N, C-alpha and C positions, 0 to 999 in steps of 0.2 A: 773613477780617480777619483784620487783626495780632492782637486780641484773642485772639480763638480760638484762633489758630497758636500763640501765647505761653502760655498755658493746660496746653497740651497735655508741653509741653518741663520736663523737671526742675529744680528752681532752681539749684541749682548749674552748671547748664551755662549760663546767663543770667547771673548773679549777682557779684557780684565780692567773693571770700569776707576777711572782715576782721575782727580781731579785737582787744582791748584790755590795752594794757600795763599801764595800770593802773588803780586803781580812778578812778569818774568824776568825784570830787569833788578828785583829786592833777592835773585836767588845766587850770592856771591859766591860763597865756599863752594859747594855742593851741587850740582845739577842733576836733577833727578833724571832718568832713561825716557818720561813720556815728556820735559821739557828739550829734552837731545829730539825725540822726534816731530815734535808739535815746531822747532825751532827748524830742523830740515825741512820741511812740511809744507812752510810757510815761504820760506827762502826759498828752496828746490821747483815748488809744485805750483807756487802762486797760493799758496793757500790762506785764507784769513783767518786762522784762531787764536782767540786770545784769552787771556787766563782766568774769566770767567765761566769760558765751556769747559762743558766736561768731556773726556775725548776718553776711545778702548785705546784699549795696549796689546797687541798681537806678538807673538813669539813665533815664528818660522823657522822650522827643522828641514829641511831640506835633504835626503839621501842621495844627490845626486847632483851632478855639476852643471 
């Protein structure tokens, strides 16, 4: 199963490293995907990711519903 293969791999080998150039409130016109994901995670999952943190961006494609 794909999940079992992925969970054994280091995040830095399958994730795309992203950093923030500005504080979150300074993004006015365009909100990058990794900022949207961080805002979702902070709000819905109760995380406390800040603009000084580096994050990994993962794309998930599912072949089933």
